[in-house]
C-alpha positions, 0 to 999 in steps of 0.5 A: 722172673716176671709175669705181666710186666711190659716184656711179658705181656706183649702181645697177648697181656689178657691171655697167656701172661696173665694166666702164667701169673695166676698159676704162679700165685696158685702155686706159691700161695702158702709162701706169700705175705697175706696183704700181697697175696690178697691184693694180687688174687682179688677180683678188683686189683687188676680190673681197670674199671675199678676205681681202686685199681692202680693202673693209670693212677698218679704219684701224689707222694712217695716217702722213705722213712727210717724209724729208730729205736734203741738207747742211741737210736741204733735199731733202724728199719726202713718204711715206705709209703706211696700215695696215688691219685686214683685214675678216676680222680675220685679218691687216693690209693695208699701202699705201705711197706712197714719192713722193707729189706731193699728197694730200687727206684729208676726214674730215667726221665721225671722232669714231668713226673712219672706218668701213669702207674702202668703195670705192677706185679707181686712176687715172692722172694726165696725168704718169703717176702713180697717183691712188688715191681711197678712200672710207670708210663712216663711221657714218651721221653725215654725208657719207662721208670720202674720200681721194685720194692722188697718187704715183709708185706704191703698194706693197701687203702683206698681213701675216697675223696 
């Protein structure tokens, strides 16, 4: 179930779709991981005028790591880091998912990159994990790219240039 992604925001993104999303967040506040809930309910995260807002940002880097521990490095985990050049090109946005349970990253057309970070939303899984779904605008070369990351929580950092 999504709320403000492409299929849900047409034709009235600023109206009903966003109100349904806010109601969903309020109804699930106790179940949400703290970092994701703070972002989703902040007054700046979805405000395109705010330089920290990821809308229209560009991907700088993506890393998927599997840090290991144990005698034979047999205890493994997955972590993901995403670094974006902010939409105003005056800083960087970093997302860190330190304990990832699953992820999918589809880029049907990425020859020129993913294009702009278009829209994203945070949802909570039945297990109390954050689900972060992200749509990329692309360059009109086919279907948009879409990422889905399920993690224990998400950390966000704004790094001014």
